[in-house]
C-alpha positions in Angstrom: 10.4 -56.7 -71.7 12.2 -59.7 -72.8 10.8 -63.2 -73.0 14.3 -64.6 -72.2 14.7 -66.3 -68.8 17.3 -64.9 -66.5 20.2 -67.3 -65.9 22.2 -67.1 -62.8 24.9 -69.4 -61.4 24.2 -68.8 -57.7 24.9 -71.7 -55.5 23.9 -72.2 -51.9 26.1 -74.3 -49.8 25.4 -75.6 -46.3 27.9 -77.3 -44.1 25.3 -79.7 -42.7 21.7 -80.1 -41.6 20.2 -77.2 -39.7 19.2 -78.0 -36.1 15.8 -76.3 -35.5 15.5 -77.6 -32.0 17.9 -75.0 -30.6 16.1 -72.1 -28.9 17.4 -68.9 -30.4 16.1 -66.6 -27.7 14.7 -63.8 -29.8 14.5 -61.4 -26.9 11.2 -62.5 -25.4 12.0 -61.1 -22.0 10.9 -58.3 -19.7 14.2 -56.4 -20.5 13.6 -56.6 -24.2 9.9 -55.6 -24.1 10.6 -52.7 -21.8 13.5 -51.5 -24.0 11.4 -51.7 -27.1 8.4 -50.0 -25.5 10.4 -47.1 -24.1 12.2 -46.6 -27.5 8.8 -46.8 -29.3 7.5 -43.9 -27.1 10.7 -41.9 -28.1 10.1 -42.6 -31.8 6.5 -41.5 -31.5 7.5 -38.3 -29.7 10.1 -37.6 -32.4 7.6 -38.2 -35.2 5.1 -35.9 -33.6 7.8 -33.2 -33.3 8.8 -33.8 -36.9 5.2 -33.3 -38.0 4.9 -30.1 -36.0 7.9 -28.5 -37.7 10.7 -26.2 -36.8 8.9 -25.0 -33.6 9.3 -28.4 -32.0 13.1 -29.0 -32.3 13.4 -29.4 -28.5 10.6 -32.0 -28.6 12.4 -33.9 -31.3 15.6 -34.0 -29.2 13.5 -35.1 -26.2 12.3 -38.0 -28.3 15.9 -38.9 -29.2 16.8 -38.8 -25.5 13.9 -41.1 -24.6 15.2 -43.6 -27.2 18.6 -43.5 -25.5 17.0 -44.0 -22.1 15.2 -47.0 -23.5 18.4 -48.6 -24.6 20.0 -47.9 -21.2 17.0 -49.3 -19.3 17.0 -52.5 -21.5 20.7 -53.1 -20.8 20.3 -52.4 -17.1 17.4 -54.8 -16.8 19.4 -57.5 -18.7 22.3 -57.0 -16.2 19.8 -57.2 -13.4 18.8 -60.7 -14.6 15.6 -59.9 -16.5 17.0 -60.7 -20.0 16.8 -63.9 -21.9 18.0 -66.7 -19.6 18.4 -64.2 -16.7 18.6 -65.3 -13.1 15.3 -63.6 -12.2 13.4 -65.6 -14.9 14.5 -69.1 -14.2 12.1 -71.6 -12.7 13.4 -72.7 -9.4 11.1 -75.7 -9.0 8.5 -74.4 -6.6 
């Protein structure tokens, strides 16, 4: 190992101050949670099938299908108004 310090000429440029008051909407909604939960179940099924071995090829593909279903369910719930900023989640003042 060398005792020499590494020299780099990397520069970071920003166009202006970053506004941290803007809500980013990181997917904290029923649609996102449902999508992730269903997809997680699919991943678990696929991992169990992988551990079992060649005799569980169909179980692996069932896990892949469950992952795809989770994605479809998440998008459908977002379209139905359960996504971030969706119409079903807004406070109507009651």
